[in-house]
Steps between C-alpha positions, in 0.01 A plus 500: 500500500216287368494410134245701299168327467435349159179600320207274431468485124187317373666465157757260650234228504518491119843334546413211737767459766659841444597685815691818570821482703633855521475839339788592265599850593655590162163555337462880499185537289345154504430262789738202477525193725697182524268198496493124480312285253530123476809506724686755283567868562312741279466876462153645539437848366204737480532707186331842483528519121195482276384165365645577159832616643536197724414263215774664292747446787412133537520451122850650512615271779374200303674620184829559680489155653453364148812684393707339777499780756489412872180659619239433770241322290131516594332216685135506388211462742309173513251634246778597257498873554841666508382754756197546720400862547868605454637229730782312326691195620846444355783254529762599758847575362777398736825694489674808635497860378799595280801624688823461304605661172467159338138473630413841363668424165278193475198713585587753234544223239163354595321834470673571165381162375148588614523821299603303192238227535224528236173477688187613311297639784438870429506780754372430846147639552518827690867556413690724265866530411644811671558665164123501443410661830356852520354722775176298506638147467495204732729201499557232765460712824595832339230758456665799336198723560542446877853638497556877526523623142851650523635171636301294251650704211850445647438125502351498151805679368717215631267246339514684168878492513502118468281481192793340316545225755408132425168375620377153583326305772669591828484354848444849642616445860829306483623571853678240712179398684346393170798288387621158607831332436367143472682180586493387135701809402217691343370841593146489633270795418224588743220757505392612156248748645669795320591322178398656169647602166732790567857629472742212573724725705247491786627150581871571463566833676505390864658158507802412708715515184514755219421351159438817296772745388548803721285748307217248449522396865455861613202544269356176632544613863320824424221300333462271799504788750236683299281193463525397861403853605194493271403146584529551874351846525165379638574162666840586650541880510808512721681263267382704200660816648828308557506386137419849375797638700720223357391596147591863557838395634581279200 
């Protein structure tokens, strides 16, 4: 089978010498490619977020790098812009996805450190913490008004049940495909497309190791199932139905 044809992106010319090598299949809601710039591998991503939301994300990545986190820092275009019409070029992070319990323990420790790190950035534009959602709210890809009202109320009840949970900046999508166990022993964090200020448990409920006590872990799983159902209801409806069923079984 022939390899899929790579697109012609006029914006690539803003990074002289940049070329696409292959599409990265893991990108579910954004277009992501592996590329090459000045002989080094890079990640090239087309964000669909607003200008303000994307600027917040890039500010967060810069701040996390300044606090010693291993992140895919942005490679500016020749004219200094961090993105061109939503196209972002970032450093490639080498490493494998976490597999062992030790890997996942290191991931959990890194995410918990992220939650404790004082970064003065404010809420991401277009986002709300789940405890502030109502039947007319939008946050990330969730549009509560687009969900049947009985289901939306069911999800909102779950969100209200975690009003006592700690909140901070979260990664928002800490699955194995967005994590790298790097050669230097650090945990690399990729894809901050869903990052925001929200309940910390979002990041800790579905790791390959349990780090919360049993009752909190169950509450966190219910939160994540409810959020994933809401967030995926429009872009990934089949997945949303799966997560709703998982919520009802928890």
